[in-house]
C-alpha positions as CSV (number, residue, x, y, z in Angstrom):
1,M,83.2,100.2,78.6
2,V,84.5,103.1,80.7
3,R,88.0,104.3,79.8
4,Q,90.2,104.6,82.9
5,E,92.6,107.6,83.1
6,K,96.2,106.7,83.5
7,L,97.8,107.6,86.8
8,L,101.4,107.3,85.8
9,E,102.9,107.2,82.3
10,V,106.5,106.2,81.6
11,Q,107.4,107.2,78.0
12,D,110.5,106.0,76.2
13,L,112.6,106.3,79.4
14,Q,116.3,106.0,78.9
15,K,119.2,106.2,81.4
16,S,122.8,105.8,80.4
17,Y,125.9,105.8,82.6
18,G,129.5,106.4,81.5
19,R,131.0,108.5,78.7
20,K,132.0,108.0,75.0
21,N,133.1,104.4,74.3
22,N,132.2,103.2,77.8
23,I,128.5,103.8,78.0
24,T,126.1,101.4,79.8
25,K,122.4,101.7,79.2
26,A,120.5,100.9,82.4
27,L,117.2,101.8,80.7
28,N,116.8,101.5,77.0
29,G,113.5,103.1,76.0
30,I,111.1,101.6,78.4
31,S,107.4,102.6,78.2
32,F,104.3,101.5,80.3
33,D,101.3,103.0,82.1
34,I,99.8,102.4,85.5
35,L,96.1,102.8,86.2
36,P,94.7,104.0,89.5
37,G,94.4,101.1,92.0
38,E,96.8,98.8,90.3
39,F,99.4,96.7,92.1
40,L,102.1,96.5,89.5
41,G,105.3,94.5,90.0
42,I,108.6,95.0,88.2
43,M,110.8,91.9,88.0
44,G,114.1,91.1,86.3
45,P,117.7,89.9,87.0
46,S,120.2,91.9,88.8
47,G,121.4,94.8,86.6
48,S,118.2,94.8,84.5
49,G,117.3,98.4,85.4
50,K,114.6,97.8,88.0
51,T,115.8,100.1,90.7
52,T,117.0,102.7,88.2
53,L,113.5,102.8,86.8
54,L,112.0,103.3,90.3
55,N,114.5,106.0,91.1
56,C,113.8,107.9,87.9
57,I,110.1,107.9,88.8
58,A,110.9,109.0,92.4
59,T,113.2,111.8,90.9
60,I,116.1,110.4,92.9
61,I,118.0,110.2,89.6
62,K,117.4,112.0,86.4
63,P,116.8,110.0,83.2
64,T,118.9,110.7,80.1
65,S,115.8,111.0,78.0
66,G,112.1,110.2,78.0
67,R,109.3,111.4,80.2
68,V,107.4,110.4,83.4
69,L,103.9,111.8,83.7
70,L,101.8,111.8,86.8
71,N,98.1,112.5,86.1
72,G,99.2,113.8,82.7
73,K,101.9,116.2,84.1
74,N,105.5,115.9,83.2
75,I,107.5,115.6,86.4
76,S,110.7,116.8,84.7
77,A,109.1,120.1,84.1
78,F,108.2,120.7,87.8
79,D,109.6,123.8,89.4
80,S,111.2,123.4,92.9
81,K,107.8,123.9,94.7
82,D,106.0,121.3,92.6
83,L,108.9,118.9,92.9
84,A,108.9,119.2,96.7
85,E,105.2,118.5,96.7
86,Y,105.6,115.5,94.4
87,R,108.3,114.0,96.6
88,G,106.7,114.9,99.9
89,S,103.0,114.0,99.3
90,R,102.3,112.6,95.8
91,I,104.6,109.6,96.1
92,G,105.5,107.4,99.0
93,Y,108.8,105.4,99.0
94,L,109.3,102.1,100.8
95,F,112.9,101.1,100.9
96,Q,114.4,97.6,101.2
97,N,116.5,98.5,104.3
98,F,113.8,100.5,106.1
99,E,115.9,103.8,106.2
100,L,114.5,104.7,109.6
101,L,116.3,107.2,111.8
102,D,117.8,105.5,114.8
103,N,117.3,108.4,117.2
104,L,113.6,108.7,116.5
105,T,110.8,106.5,117.8
106,G,108.5,104.7,115.4
107,Q,105.9,107.4,115.7
108,E,108.4,110.1,115.1
109,N,109.8,108.3,112.0
110,I,106.3,107.9,110.6
111,L,105.3,111.6,111.2
112,L,108.6,113.0,109.9
113,P,107.5,113.5,106.3
114,V,104.3,115.3,107.1
115,S,106.0,117.5,109.7
116,I,108.5,118.6,107.1
117,H,105.7,119.2,104.5
118,G,103.3,120.9,106.8
119,M,100.3,118.5,107.2
120,E,97.9,119.7,109.9
121,L,98.8,117.9,113.1
122,T,95.3,116.6,114.0
123,K,94.9,115.1,110.5
124,A,98.4,113.6,110.7
125,R,97.7,112.0,114.1
126,A,94.4,110.6,112.9
127,K,96.1,109.1,109.8
128,L,98.8,107.7,112.1
129,D,96.3,105.9,114.3
130,E,94.5,104.5,111.3
131,L,97.8,103.1,109.7
132,A,99.2,101.9,113.0
133,S,96.0,99.9,113.6
134,F,95.9,98.4,110.1
135,L,99.7,97.5,110.1
136,E,99.5,96.2,113.7
137,I,102.3,98.5,115.0
138,T,100.4,100.4,117.7
139,D,102.3,98.8,120.5
140,I,105.8,99.7,119.1
141,L,105.2,103.4,118.2
142,D,107.2,104.5,121.2
143,K,110.1,102.2,120.5
144,F,113.3,103.0,118.7
145,P,114.3,101.0,115.6
146,S,117.0,99.2,117.6
147,Q,114.1,97.7,119.7
148,M,112.1,96.5,116.7
149,S,112.3,93.3,114.6
150,G,112.9,93.6,110.9
151,G,109.3,93.0,110.1
152,Q,108.2,95.7,112.6
153,K,110.7,98.1,111.1
154,Q,109.4,97.6,107.6
155,R,105.8,98.0,108.7
156,V,106.8,101.3,110.4
157,A,108.5,102.3,107.1
158,A,105.3,101.3,105.2
159,A,103.3,103.6,107.5
160,R,105.8,106.4,106.8
161,S,105.4,105.9,103.1
162,L,101.6,106.1,103.4
163,I,101.1,108.9,106.0
164,S,100.9,111.6,103.4
165,D,98.2,109.7,101.5
166,P,100.2,109.6,98.3
167,D,98.9,108.9,94.8
168,I,101.3,106.0,94.4
169,V,103.6,104.0,96.7
170,L,107.0,103.0,95.2
171,A,108.4,99.9,96.9
172,D,112.0,98.8,96.2
173,E,112.5,95.2,97.2
174,P,110.3,95.7,100.4
175,T,110.7,92.0,101.5
176,G,114.5,91.8,100.6
177,A,115.7,92.2,104.2
178,L,112.9,90.2,105.9
179,D,112.5,86.5,106.9
180,T,109.7,84.5,105.2
181,R,107.1,85.1,107.9
182,S,107.7,88.8,108.1
183,A,107.7,89.1,104.3
184,R,104.3,87.4,104.1
185,T,102.9,89.6,106.8
186,L,104.0,92.8,105.0
187,M,102.7,91.6,101.6
188,N,99.4,90.7,103.1
189,K,99.2,94.2,104.5
190,L,100.1,95.9,101.2
191,D,97.7,93.6,99.4
192,G,94.9,94.5,101.8
193,M,95.5,98.2,101.4
194,N,95.5,97.9,97.7
195,R,92.2,95.9,97.7
196,S,90.4,97.8,100.5
197,S,91.3,101.4,99.6
198,G,92.5,101.1,96.0
199,R,96.0,102.1,97.0
200,T,98.2,102.2,93.8
201,I,101.5,100.4,94.3
202,L,104.5,100.0,92.1
203,M,106.9,97.3,93.5
204,V,110.3,96.2,92.3
205,S,111.0,92.7,93.5
206,H,113.2,89.6,92.8
207,D,110.9,87.5,95.0
208,P,108.2,85.5,93.1
209,N,106.3,85.0,96.4
210,A,106.0,88.8,96.9
211,A,105.3,89.3,93.2
212,S,102.4,86.9,93.3
213,F,100.4,89.5,95.3
214,C,100.5,91.8,92.3
215,S,97.7,92.3,89.7
216,R,100.2,92.7,86.9
217,I,103.9,92.2,86.4
218,L,106.4,93.6,84.0
219,F,109.6,91.6,83.5
220,I,112.5,93.7,82.3
221,Q,115.9,92.7,80.9
222,D,118.7,94.9,79.7
223,G,116.5,98.0,80.3
224,V,113.5,97.0,78.2
225,I,110.3,95.1,78.8
226,F,110.8,91.4,78.1
227,H,107.3,90.1,79.0
228,E,104.1,91.0,80.9
229,L,101.9,88.9,83.1
230,R,98.4,89.8,84.2
231,R,96.7,87.9,87.1
232,K,93.5,86.5,85.7
233,Q,90.2,87.2,87.4
234,E,89.6,84.6,90.2
235,E,93.1,83.2,89.6
236,S,94.6,81.9,92.9
237,R,97.9,83.4,94.1
238,E,99.4,79.9,93.9
239,K,98.6,79.6,90.2
240,F,99.9,83.1,89.5
241,Y,103.1,82.2,91.4
242,E,103.6,79.2,89.1
243,R,103.2,81.4,86.0
244,I,105.7,83.9,87.4
245,L,108.3,81.0,87.9
246,Q,107.8,80.0,84.3
247,V,108.6,83.4,83.0
248,L,111.6,83.8,85.3
249,A,113.0,80.5,84.0
250,Q,112.6,81.7,80.4
251,L,114.0,85.1,81.3
252,G,117.3,83.4,81.9
253,G,117.2,82.0,78.3
254,G,116.7,85.3,76.4
255,S,113.9,86.9,74.5
256,A,113.6,84.0,72.1
257,N,111.9,82.1,74.9
258,V,109.0,84.5,75.7
259,L,105.8,82.7,76.6
């Protein structure tokens, strides 16, 4: 059996807020690995530490202790140049509320990260055409966000997160602001990208429908891993969805009810 190298390693990650007698632990020593090509979901109740975890990996916030390694390199030890490369091209971030700039067209929003970080224009435009075709947004590239539906905005945002060809895409509740139909369209696209090109995705979600597209799910509660589910080979998405619902029901009852 061939041993796969770990793409991302989260080691004993802790994040606390507050001071002295008023300290809240958002993350309480969480550890896990992600292999190349995985579609990993993170689920848990509000306040469980899901978004804090994602933001520590994205270096939006700094953990209190612990390490995050990308391809074996500790991102906390990066100098300013390496950190800029990490944020600009090694990770892609897909936000819940799109975070598009209103005064830029869809095309300009997508190309903004690579223009900042210096990708060669011909390569960037070729990648843009490829993503726009796959995500079915070619016809809205010249529109402004105010002229787009929520689903279109999120697919433009998805293209922006992928334009630099990152090692991993971090998705924070990507269906949270979408209607059911738009959410399914987006998840089908992300799933297709994961399957066809081996795109590694780490997605935080409260939505079991969205999570059922994942290959593995970590459930966290009070800043620690409560349970893990792996989608079985040949298991239908509907069956996996049912197992997700069972864990979510037990998650509300505490760790004594782990499956």
